[in-house]
C-alpha positions as CSV (number, residue, x, y, z in Angstrom):
1,M,11.7,-16.0,23.4
2,Q,14.8,-13.9,24.2
3,G,17.3,-14.0,21.4
4,G,14.6,-14.4,18.7
5,L,13.7,-11.9,16.0
6,N,10.8,-10.5,17.8
7,V,8.5,-7.9,16.3
8,L,6.3,-5.3,18.0
9,S,3.8,-4.4,15.3
10,L,1.9,-1.1,15.3
11,F,-1.0,-0.3,13.1
12,T,-1.0,-3.9,12.0
13,G,-4.1,-3.8,9.8
14,A,-4.4,-7.1,8.0
15,G,-0.8,-7.9,8.7
16,G,0.8,-7.3,5.3
17,L,4.2,-6.1,6.6
18,D,4.3,-8.7,9.3
19,L,3.4,-11.6,7.0
20,G,6.4,-10.6,4.9
21,L,8.7,-10.4,7.9
22,E,7.4,-13.9,8.9
23,Q,8.8,-15.4,5.7
24,V,12.3,-14.6,6.8
25,G,12.2,-15.7,10.4
26,F,10.7,-12.7,12.3
27,C,8.1,-13.5,15.0
28,T,5.3,-11.0,15.5
29,R,4.8,-11.1,19.3
30,L,2.3,-8.3,19.8
31,C,0.0,-6.4,17.4
32,V,-1.6,-3.0,18.1
33,E,-4.6,-2.5,15.8
34,N,-7.8,-0.7,16.6
35,D,-10.0,-1.8,13.7
36,A,-12.3,-4.6,14.9
37,R,-12.6,-6.2,11.5
38,A,-8.9,-6.2,10.9
39,R,-8.4,-7.7,14.3
40,E,-10.8,-10.5,13.4
41,T,-8.8,-11.1,10.2
42,L,-5.6,-11.5,12.2
43,R,-7.4,-13.9,14.7
44,Q,-8.6,-16.1,11.8
45,N,-5.3,-16.2,10.0
46,R,-2.6,-15.9,12.6
47,S,-4.0,-17.0,16.0
48,S,-0.4,-17.2,17.4
49,W,0.0,-13.4,17.1
50,T,-1.1,-11.7,20.4
51,L,-3.5,-8.8,19.9
52,A,-2.9,-6.0,22.4
53,R,-6.0,-5.3,24.6
54,E,-5.1,-1.7,24.3
55,S,-5.7,-1.6,20.6
56,D,-5.4,2.2,20.0
57,A,-1.7,3.1,19.4
58,L,-2.3,6.5,20.9
59,A,-3.4,5.0,24.2
60,F,-0.8,2.3,23.9
61,A,1.9,5.0,23.7
62,R,0.8,6.4,27.1
63,D,1.9,3.3,28.9
64,P,3.8,1.0,26.6
65,G,5.5,-0.8,29.5
66,A,2.1,-2.2,30.7
67,A,1.2,-3.3,27.1
68,L,4.5,-5.0,26.6
69,R,4.0,-7.0,29.8
70,E,0.6,-8.0,28.5
71,G,2.4,-9.6,25.5
72,G,5.0,-11.2,27.7
73,L,7.7,-9.0,26.3
74,R,10.6,-7.1,27.7
75,R,12.2,-4.1,25.9
76,S,15.5,-6.0,25.5
77,E,13.7,-8.7,23.5
78,I,12.4,-6.6,20.7
79,S,14.4,-6.8,17.5
80,L,12.1,-4.7,15.3
81,L,9.5,-2.0,15.7
82,A,7.3,-2.2,12.6
83,G,4.4,-0.1,11.6
84,G,2.6,1.9,8.9
85,P,0.3,4.5,10.3
86,P,-2.9,5.6,8.5
87,C,-1.7,7.1,5.2
88,Q,-4.6,9.4,4.2
89,P,-3.1,12.6,5.7
90,F,0.0,12.1,3.6
91,S,-1.4,10.8,0.3
92,K,-0.7,12.8,-2.9
93,A,-4.4,13.0,-3.4
94,G,-4.5,15.1,-0.2
95,H,-2.3,17.7,-1.8
96,W,-5.2,18.7,-4.0
97,T,-7.6,19.1,-1.2
98,A,-5.7,20.7,1.7
99,D,-2.5,22.4,2.6
100,G,0.4,20.8,4.5
101,P,-0.4,22.3,8.0
102,T,-4.1,21.2,7.6
103,R,-3.0,17.6,6.9
104,M,-0.8,17.6,10.0
105,R,-3.8,18.6,12.1
106,D,-5.6,15.5,10.8
107,P,-6.1,13.3,13.9
108,R,-4.6,10.4,12.0
109,A,-1.3,12.3,11.8
110,K,-1.0,12.1,15.6
111,T,0.0,8.5,15.1
112,I,3.5,9.7,14.2
113,G,3.8,11.0,17.8
114,A,2.5,7.7,19.2
115,Y,5.1,5.8,17.1
116,L,7.9,8.0,18.4
117,R,6.8,7.6,22.1
118,I,6.7,3.9,21.7
119,L,10.1,3.9,20.0
120,S,11.6,6.0,22.8
121,H,10.3,3.5,25.4
122,V,11.2,0.2,23.5
123,L,14.5,1.2,21.8
124,P,14.4,-1.8,19.5
125,D,17.4,-3.0,17.6
126,A,15.9,-1.7,14.4
127,L,12.7,0.0,13.2
128,I,10.8,0.1,9.9
129,F,8.1,2.7,9.2
130,E,6.0,2.5,6.1
131,N,3.7,5.0,4.3
132,V,2.6,6.3,0.9
133,S,5.0,8.1,-1.3
134,G,3.3,11.4,-0.4
135,F,4.7,11.1,3.1
136,A,8.0,12.3,1.8
137,F,6.6,14.2,-1.2
138,K,8.9,17.1,-2.2
139,G,7.6,20.4,-0.7
140,Q,4.8,18.6,1.3
141,H,6.6,16.4,3.7
142,Q,5.7,17.6,7.2
143,G,5.1,14.1,8.3
144,Y,8.5,12.9,7.3
145,R,10.2,15.9,8.9
146,A,8.3,15.3,12.1
147,L,9.4,11.6,12.2
148,V,13.0,12.3,11.5
149,Q,13.2,15.2,14.1
150,G,11.5,12.9,16.6
151,I,14.1,10.1,16.0
152,R,16.9,12.6,16.4
153,E,15.5,13.8,19.7
154,I,15.3,10.2,20.9
155,N,19.0,9.8,20.0
156,R,19.8,13.0,22.0
157,T,17.9,12.0,25.1
158,R,18.3,8.2,25.1
159,G,21.9,7.8,23.8
160,T,20.9,5.8,20.7
161,R,22.3,6.3,17.2
162,Y,19.3,5.7,14.9
163,E,20.1,7.1,11.5
164,P,16.8,7.2,9.6
165,Q,17.1,6.1,6.0
166,L,14.4,7.0,3.4
167,I,13.8,4.2,1.0
168,R,11.4,4.9,-1.9
169,L,10.5,2.0,-4.1
170,N,7.9,0.7,-6.6
171,A,6.7,-2.8,-5.6
172,A,6.7,-4.0,-9.2
173,D,10.5,-3.6,-9.4
174,Y,10.8,-6.4,-6.8
175,G,8.4,-8.9,-8.2
176,V,5.1,-7.7,-6.8
177,P,2.5,-8.0,-9.6
178,Q,1.4,-4.4,-8.9
179,L,2.6,-0.9,-9.6
180,R,2.6,0.5,-6.1
181,E,4.9,3.3,-4.9
182,R,5.7,3.4,-1.2
183,V,8.3,4.8,1.2
184,F,10.0,3.1,4.1
185,I,12.0,4.7,6.9
186,V,14.6,2.2,8.3
187,A,17.0,2.7,11.1
188,H,19.3,0.7,13.4
189,R,20.0,1.6,17.1
190,L,23.8,1.6,16.5
191,G,23.6,3.6,13.3
192,R,24.2,0.7,10.9
193,L,23.0,1.6,7.4
194,L,21.0,-0.6,4.9
195,E,21.8,-0.9,1.3
196,L,18.7,-1.7,-0.7
197,P,19.3,-4.3,-3.4
198,P,18.9,-3.1,-7.0
199,P,15.6,-3.9,-8.7
200,T,15.2,-7.5,-9.5
201,H,12.4,-7.1,-12.1
202,G,11.7,-4.9,-15.1
203,P,9.5,-4.4,-18.1
204,R,11.7,-6.7,-20.2
205,A,13.3,-10.0,-19.3
206,S,16.5,-8.9,-21.1
207,T,17.2,-6.5,-18.2
208,G,16.6,-9.1,-15.5
209,D,13.6,-11.0,-14.5
210,R,10.5,-9.6,-16.2
211,Y,7.7,-7.8,-14.2
212,R,5.2,-10.1,-12.7
213,T,1.9,-9.5,-14.3
214,S,-1.8,-9.7,-13.4
215,W,-2.0,-12.9,-15.3
216,D,0.9,-14.4,-13.4
217,A,-0.9,-13.7,-10.2
218,I,-4.6,-14.4,-11.0
219,G,-4.7,-16.1,-14.4
220,D,-5.7,-19.4,-12.9
221,L,-8.8,-17.7,-11.4
222,D,-10.0,-16.4,-14.8
223,H,-13.5,-17.6,-15.5
224,A,-16.4,-16.2,-17.5
225,D,-18.8,-16.8,-14.7
226,F,-18.5,-14.7,-11.5
227,S,-20.6,-13.6,-8.5
228,E,-23.1,-10.8,-8.9
229,E,-21.4,-8.9,-6.2
230,L,-18.5,-8.3,-8.6
231,L,-20.7,-6.5,-11.2
232,P,-19.8,-2.8,-11.4
233,Q,-22.4,-0.2,-10.4
234,G,-23.1,3.4,-11.1
235,K,-23.5,5.8,-14.1
236,W,-20.4,4.6,-15.9
237,A,-20.7,0.8,-15.5
238,A,-21.9,0.2,-19.0
239,L,-19.0,2.2,-20.5
240,L,-16.4,-0.1,-18.9
241,P,-16.5,-2.8,-21.6
242,T,-15.6,-0.2,-24.2
243,I,-12.2,0.4,-22.5
244,P,-9.3,-1.8,-23.8
245,E,-7.2,-3.8,-21.4
246,G,-4.6,-1.6,-19.6
247,Q,-6.4,1.6,-20.5
248,N,-8.6,4.1,-18.7
249,Y,-11.1,6.8,-19.7
250,L,-8.4,8.5,-21.7
251,W,-9.2,6.0,-24.4
252,H,-12.3,8.1,-25.0
253,T,-10.5,11.4,-25.4
254,P,-9.7,13.0,-28.8
255,G,-7.2,11.1,-30.9
256,Q,-6.8,8.1,-28.5
257,G,-8.8,5.5,-30.4
258,G,-12.2,5.6,-28.8
259,Q,-15.0,8.1,-29.0
260,P,-14.3,11.7,-27.8
261,L,-16.4,11.5,-24.7
262,F,-14.1,13.4,-22.2
263,G,-11.5,16.1,-22.3
264,W,-7.8,15.1,-21.9
265,R,-6.9,14.6,-18.3
266,T,-10.2,15.9,-17.0
267,R,-10.8,12.9,-14.8
268,Y,-8.7,11.2,-12.2
269,W,-6.3,8.6,-13.5
270,S,-8.0,5.5,-12.0
271,F,-11.4,6.4,-13.6
272,L,-12.5,3.4,-15.6
273,L,-9.0,1.9,-15.3
274,K,-8.7,-1.7,-16.4
275,L,-6.1,-4.3,-15.8
276,S,-3.9,-5.7,-18.6
277,K,-3.3,-9.4,-18.4
278,S,0.3,-8.8,-19.7
279,A,1.3,-6.1,-17.2
280,P,1.4,-5.6,-13.5
281,S,-1.8,-4.4,-11.8
282,W,-2.3,-0.8,-11.0
283,T,-2.4,0.1,-7.4
284,I,-5.2,-1.5,-5.4
285,S,-7.1,1.3,-3.7
286,A,-8.5,0.9,-0.2
287,S,-11.8,2.8,-0.6
288,P,-12.6,3.2,-4.4
289,G,-15.6,4.9,-5.8
290,P,-17.9,3.0,-8.2
291,A,-16.0,4.0,-11.3
292,T,-12.5,3.7,-9.7
293,G,-10.2,0.9,-11.0
294,P,-8.4,-1.2,-11.4
295,F,-11.2,-3.4,-12.8
296,H,-10.7,-6.9,-14.1
297,W,-10.2,-7.4,-17.8
298,R,-13.6,-9.1,-17.8
299,N,-15.2,-5.8,-16.9
300,R,-16.0,-6.5,-13.3
301,L,-14.6,-5.8,-9.8
302,L,-11.7,-7.8,-8.5
303,S,-12.6,-10.5,-5.9
304,S,-11.1,-10.5,-2.5
305,E,-9.0,-13.5,-3.4
306,E,-7.7,-11.8,-6.5
307,M,-6.8,-8.6,-4.6
308,C,-4.9,-10.7,-2.0
309,R,-3.0,-12.4,-4.8
310,L,-2.1,-9.1,-6.4
311,Q,-0.8,-7.9,-3.0
312,T,1.2,-11.1,-2.6
313,F,-0.6,-12.3,0.6
314,P,0.6,-15.9,1.3
315,P,-1.4,-18.9,0.1
316,G,-4.3,-19.7,2.4
317,F,-4.7,-16.2,3.8
318,A,-8.3,-15.2,3.6
319,I,-10.4,-12.2,4.7
320,N,-13.8,-13.5,5.6
321,A,-15.7,-10.2,5.4
322,P,-17.9,-8.4,2.8
323,R,-15.9,-7.5,-0.3
324,R,-15.7,-3.7,0.5
325,V,-14.4,-4.4,4.0
326,A,-11.8,-6.8,2.5
327,Q,-10.7,-4.3,0.0
328,L,-10.2,-1.7,2.7
329,Q,-7.9,-4.0,4.5
330,I,-6.1,-5.3,1.4
331,G,-5.7,-1.8,-0.1
332,N,-4.2,-0.4,3.1
333,A,-1.7,-3.3,3.5
334,V,1.9,-3.4,2.7
335,P,2.5,-6.0,0.0
336,P,3.9,-8.9,2.0
337,A,6.6,-9.5,-0.6
338,L,8.0,-6.1,0.2
339,G,8.0,-7.0,3.9
340,E,9.9,-10.1,3.0
341,L,12.4,-8.2,0.9
342,L,13.1,-5.5,3.5
343,G,12.9,-8.0,6.4
344,R,15.6,-10.1,4.7
345,E,17.9,-7.1,4.3
346,I,17.2,-5.8,7.9
347,R,18.0,-9.3,9.2
348,R,21.2,-9.7,7.2
349,Q,22.6,-6.2,7.2
350,L,21.4,-4.5,10.3
351,L,20.8,-7.3,12.8
352,R,23.6,-9.4,11.2
353,V,21.7,-12.7,11.6
354,A,22.2,-15.3,8.8
355,D,19.3,-15.7,6.5
356,P,18.2,-19.3,5.9
357,T,16.0,-18.5,2.9
358,A,17.6,-18.8,-0.5
359,A,15.0,-17.0,-2.7
360,P,11.9,-14.8,-2.4
361,I,8.9,-16.9,-1.3
362,L,5.9,-14.7,-2.0
363,I,6.6,-13.5,-5.6
364,P,4.3,-15.3,-8.0
365,K,5.8,-17.6,-10.7
366,A,5.9,-16.3,-14.2
367,R,3.3,-18.0,-16.5
368,T,3.7,-18.6,-20.3
369,D,0.0,-19.0,-21.2
370,C,-1.2,-15.4,-21.2
371,P,-4.1,-15.1,-23.7
372,V,-4.4,-12.1,-26.1
373,A,-6.2,-9.0,-25.0
374,M,-10.0,-9.0,-25.3
375,H,-11.5,-6.6,-27.9
376,P,-13.4,-3.6,-26.4
377,A,-17.1,-3.3,-27.0
378,R,-18.8,-0.5,-28.9
379,V,-20.0,2.6,-26.9
380,P,-23.6,2.1,-25.8
381,K,-26.2,4.6,-27.1
382,Q,-26.7,6.1,-23.6
383,Y,-23.3,7.7,-23.9
384,L,-23.3,8.9,-27.5
385,H,-24.8,12.3,-26.6
386,M,-21.4,13.0,-25.0
387,V,-19.5,12.8,-28.3
388,G,-18.1,16.1,-29.2
389,S,-15.3,18.6,-28.6
390,H,-14.0,18.6,-25.0
391,K,-11.4,21.0,-23.6
392,P,-8.4,19.3,-22.0
393,H,-7.4,20.0,-18.4
394,P,-5.7,23.5,-18.3
395,G,-2.7,22.3,-16.3
396,T,-1.4,21.7,-12.8
397,G,-2.9,24.1,-10.4
398,K,-5.3,25.6,-13.0
399,G,-8.2,23.1,-12.8
400,P,-11.7,24.3,-11.5
401,G,-11.3,22.5,-8.2
402,R,-8.0,24.1,-7.4
403,V,-9.1,27.5,-8.6
404,G,-12.2,27.3,-6.5
405,R,-10.2,26.4,-3.4
406,S,-7.9,29.3,-3.9
407,V,-10.8,31.7,-4.3
408,A,-12.3,30.4,-1.1
409,A,-9.0,30.6,0.8
410,H,-8.5,34.3,-0.2
411,A,-12.1,35.1,0.9
412,L,-11.3,34.0,4.5
């Protein structure tokens, strides 16, 4: 295999990043993934990808040479080190619950050190590191600083010239039918830099190709009948049909068109959030609560197949697991179409290998048969006692949760 575009994949999950790289000629030679259910997904869908017996990246990092030999790889054969460590310590949601140093003490943050130790041993031609936008969030970016400092130390001790580039993008701007912000760190061993192509899609066709929508991705799966496992549960399930397509609970705040059941911005954004057929999906969450969207416009949960489509997994890819397990894998994955986009540019600009593909493969085709939005239902009687005057959220840093945490911290 020497001379091929070989990938060593860390924190592979369901393989989203690798499936995108695959579309432009990269070959995933070894996967390091410690979740047994994700490993089973990889076995069922990509049996040619070798799963490392040492599935924990932290343990793998202690002896990467032995693990590479297991995969039949030599360091000189690895074109790309790819990986997206667990994102929870770096998510913006975490900024509301813990300070930066606490997040860096999260055991999952240790995966950055593992990634760096493996990078130092392997010294691939290029690297790509993916995480949530909060990984490099202004003022709260300890993870990003640790990664960059580690790469610079590798340059100093190993004689490489990796120049880490921070790429921040929204998946919808490149044809993914989902509004999903992520950051990627890309670097080449000889210091070559990558120029990201300008966005290819936008809200109006007049500015380029239009955004791909939920209907483009899953419209052919739209049926009035669906499995009972997709019925929403919990206290707010019966309120969901009263939310218009593309809206959330804010519809039921003063002056917004519905009943005044809540105060303005007193709930999290994805509370009772519903897809619009004519717009990209909102971000697919990995572990949502019972009232967390996005929900289908037919007032139900999204099926595993629909979530795979909205994430741009390739046709035929299936996760044969309970729906919640499947959503965990799908929600944690890189949209494969982003892996395809960045893989193409890494191949062309950094590795300087000609790209045989003429156009993106995983972006859904635009449809012209999108129906009009469904009318929302009336608010059921069980919620009418909530109608009244509700105070709005007092502002950033002034909510009851943040105030309570500040009081507790000063009491220590």
